[in-house]
N, C-alpha and C positions, 0 to 999 in steps of 0.2 A: 504494500500500500504506500501511497505517497506520505511523506512526513506529516503533512497537515491532517490527514485522515487518521493516522495512528493515534495522535494525541487528542482526538475528539472526545465526545461524550462517553463513549464506551470505556476508554482508559481511565477517565475520572471516576466512573461508577465502580470499576473493578481495577484499582491501581495495582501495578506490579511492584516487586521489590527492587527492580532495577530496569533501566532503559539503556539501550546501546545506540549511540549515534556516531556516525562516521565523521561528522563535523561538529565542532564545539557549539556553534550557534544553533545547529539543527536540534540539538537536544536540550540546550540550556534554557531557552525561552519557555517551552512547555513545562519543564520541570520546575522552574521558578514559579510559574503560575499555579502549579499543583501543590508545591511544598516549599515555599520560599524560606520559611523559618527553620527547616530541618533537612534540606537537601544537601547532599555531599557529592563532590566530584572526586573521582579516583582515576588514575592512569594505570592501565593494565599492560603487562609485558615489560615493565622496568625491573632492574635487578634489586630494587628497593621498594618499600611501600610508600606511596604518595597519595595523600588525600588532602582536600581543602574544602572549606565551606563554599557553597554555591552563590554567595553574595559578593558584592564588590567591597572596596576598601572603606567606603562611607566616611570619607574625610569630613563631610559636612556635619556629622554628629560626633566626631572624635572629641574626647575630653568633656562631653556634656553629661555623661552618666546615664545615657538613655539607650545604649546599644544592647541588643539581645544576643547573648552568647549561645543560644540553642544550636545553631548550625555549626559553630566552632566545636562545641561539645560533641555533637554527632560525628564530626570529622575525626576528632581524636579517638572516640570510641570505636569507629570503624577501622582506623589505623591499628589500634591495639588488637582488634579481632583478626585482622589480616595478618599481623605479625604472629599472633598465636597459631593461626592456621599454617603459616609457612614453617614455623618452628616445629609444630607437631608433625608435619609432613617430612621434614628433614630428620627428626629423631626417629620416626617410624622406620626409615630406611636402615637404621642401625640396630633395630631390635631383632 
């Protein structure tokens, strides 16, 4: 299906755990619409774990005490989960 069809009403009614997009902007806009405060971006295929919150830098609210850390917390939690999975897979090879 075209990108705009995939992220339509059906995916909002039955959200998935993850979405794969070949291009950054193709996936970022609909994910921000569906889960701005908790969405996490991760890069697959790197020799290290890389996650980040799916929001921008928000310089306009920096230092005002109004930032919401939910997405950052989700990115850290996902990074920890991915590290644990990689470590478990590596140690399983030696058992």
